[in-house]
C-alpha positions in Angstrom: -50.3 161.8 -154.9 -53.2 161.5 -153.1 -53.6 163.2 -150.1 -56.6 163.8 -147.3 -57.6 167.2 -147.0 -58.8 168.3 -143.5 -61.8 170.9 -142.9 -59.8 173.4 -140.8 -58.1 176.2 -142.5 -55.0 176.2 -140.0 -54.7 172.4 -140.8 -54.9 173.3 -144.3 -52.3 176.0 -144.3 -49.8 173.8 -142.3 -50.6 170.7 -145.0 -49.4 173.1 -147.8 -46.5 174.2 -146.3 -45.7 170.6 -145.8 -46.4 169.7 -149.5 -44.3 172.6 -150.7 -41.7 172.3 -148.4 -41.2 168.8 -149.8 -42.3 169.2 -153.6 -41.3 172.5 -154.2 -43.2 174.5 -157.0 -44.2 171.0 -158.7 -46.6 170.3 -156.3 -48.7 172.8 -158.0 -48.8 170.9 -161.6 -49.0 167.6 -159.5 -51.8 168.6 -157.5 -53.9 170.7 -160.3 -56.6 168.1 -159.8 -57.8 170.2 -156.9 -58.9 172.7 -158.5 -61.8 170.6 -159.8 -62.7 168.8 -156.1 -64.9 170.0 -153.3 -63.9 173.4 -151.5 -61.8 171.9 -148.8 -59.4 170.9 -151.8 -59.6 174.2 -153.5 -59.0 176.0 -150.4 -55.8 173.9 -149.8 -54.5 174.8 -153.7 -55.1 178.5 -152.7 -52.5 177.6 -149.7 -50.1 176.0 -151.6 -50.2 178.4 -154.3 -49.9 180.9 -151.6 -46.7 179.2 -150.1 -45.3 179.2 -154.1 -46.0 182.7 -153.9 -43.5 183.6 -151.1 -40.5 182.6 -153.5 -42.1 183.5 -157.3 -45.3 186.1 -156.2 -46.0 186.9 -160.0 -46.7 183.2 -160.4 -49.3 182.6 -158.1 -51.1 185.8 -158.6 -53.5 184.8 -161.6 -53.9 181.2 -159.9 -55.3 183.1 -156.4 -57.4 185.3 -158.2 -59.2 182.9 -159.9 -59.5 181.1 -156.5 -60.8 184.7 -155.1 -64.0 184.6 -157.5 -65.0 180.8 -156.2 -68.5 180.1 -155.5 -67.7 178.6 -151.9 -67.2 181.6 -149.4 -64.6 179.1 -147.4 -62.5 178.9 -151.1 -62.5 183.0 -151.2 -61.3 182.9 -147.3 -58.3 180.7 -148.3 -57.7 183.1 -151.4 -57.3 186.3 -149.6 -55.5 184.3 -147.1 -52.9 182.9 -149.3 -52.3 186.1 -150.5 -51.7 187.4 -147.0 -48.6 185.0 -146.6 -47.3 186.6 -150.1 -47.5 190.2 -148.3 -45.2 189.3 -145.7 -42.5 188.4 -148.1 -43.1 190.3 -151.3 -44.6 193.5 -150.1 -44.3 195.9 -153.3 -44.7 193.4 -155.6 -48.2 192.5 -153.6 -49.3 196.2 -153.1 -48.8 196.6 -156.9 -51.0 193.8 -157.6 -53.7 194.9 -155.5 -54.4 198.1 -156.8 -55.0 196.2 -160.2 -57.3 193.8 -158.2 -59.3 196.7 -156.1 -60.5 198.2 -159.8 -61.4 194.6 -160.8 -65.0 194.1 -162.5 -66.2 190.9 -160.3 -66.2 192.2 -156.5 -65.0 188.6 -154.6 -61.7 189.8 -156.5 -61.8 193.6 -155.1 -62.7 192.0 -151.4 -59.9 189.9 -151.6 -57.9 192.6 -152.5 -59.2 194.8 -149.2 -59.0 191.3 -146.7 -55.8 190.4 -148.1 -54.4 193.8 -146.6 -54.9 193.1 -143.0 -51.5 192.0 -141.9 -49.6 195.2 -143.7 -52.5 197.5 -142.3 -51.6 196.4 -138.9 -48.0 197.3 -139.1 -47.5 199.9 -141.7 -50.8 201.1 -142.4 -50.0 204.0 -144.7 -48.8 201.6 -147.2 -52.8 200.4 -147.7 -53.8 203.1 -147.9 -53.7 203.5 -152.1 -55.6 200.4 -152.8 -58.4 201.2 -150.2 -58.5 204.8 -151.9 -59.5 202.3 -154.7 -62.5 200.7 -153.2 -63.7 203.8 -151.1 -67.5 204.4 -152.8 -67.6 200.3 -153.5 -71.2 199.8 -154.1 -70.9 196.2 -152.6 -71.6 195.6 -149.6 -69.3 193.1 -149.2 -66.2 195.0 -150.2 -66.9 197.8 -147.8 -67.2 195.7 -144.6 -63.9 194.5 -146.1 -62.5 197.8 -146.3 -63.9 199.1 -142.8 -62.4 195.9 -141.7 -58.9 197.1 -142.8 -59.8 200.8 -141.3 -60.0 198.7 -137.8 -56.8 197.1 -138.2 -54.9 200.3 -139.1 -56.2 201.9 -136.2 -54.4 199.5 -134.5 -51.0 201.2 -135.3 -51.9 204.5 -136.8 -55.1 206.1 -135.6 -54.0 209.3 -136.8 -53.7 208.4 -139.9 -57.2 206.4 -140.0 -59.0 209.8 -139.1 -57.3 211.7 -141.7 -58.2 209.5 -144.4 -62.0 208.9 -143.0 -62.3 212.3 -143.2 -60.9 213.5 -146.3 -62.9 210.3 -147.6 -66.0 212.3 -146.3 -65.8 215.0 -148.5 -67.3 212.7 -151.3 -70.6 212.8 -149.5 -71.1 209.6 -151.1 -73.5 207.1 -149.0 -71.2 203.9 -150.1 -68.1 205.8 -148.2 -70.0 206.9 -145.4 -71.0 203.3 -144.6 -67.6 202.1 -144.9 -66.3 205.3 -142.4 -69.4 204.6 -139.9 -67.5 200.6 -139.8 -64.5 201.5 -140.3 -64.1 203.9 -137.4 -65.1 201.6 -134.7 -61.8 201.3 -132.9 -61.7 205.1 -132.3 -63.0 206.7 -129.6 -66.4 208.7 -129.0 -64.5 212.1 -129.6 -62.4 210.9 -132.5 -65.1 210.0 -134.3 -67.2 213.5 -133.4 -63.6 215.2 -135.4 -63.6 212.9 -138.4 -67.6 213.6 -139.0 -66.9 217.3 -137.9 -67.9 219.3 -141.3 
């Protein structure tokens, strides 16, 4: 099966959905050559596994984890987005897996664990706290930025939870944690941020 892959991630996701709906899980085997091609094709492969993961998450995690370590940032973004597709359908299995990814030695895998939480963070933010707890002292800036992003997303649903979580984290007196809190509380009011930082 030879296919023309668009550059747009939105179009790649639509194409992945079409491929899996027409071919089922065997699409991943038929198109396994995509893993060895350029970034567009590798990204499409991520989205194909994201689609497969809607019905079979455990089978998808290992492949997407490998893609989350890709040398190209666009493929890593595709991996995180593919995970969000799974998070909507299989929340419990997804969160359990992300807790494992959050302690991975590869910072790109840890970043994917955080970034993929965005849908749940907007809806049920308390559920993402066990994952981001494991990342609150992360030395990698990109991981810290991803955790801060999830805190800002969570603020839309439960600002009190974000305030309480950040205030508790600041007891660490850790510079990496403080970086996350500084950037993760930007959606709070000035007064709310003062409360978070009060010692």
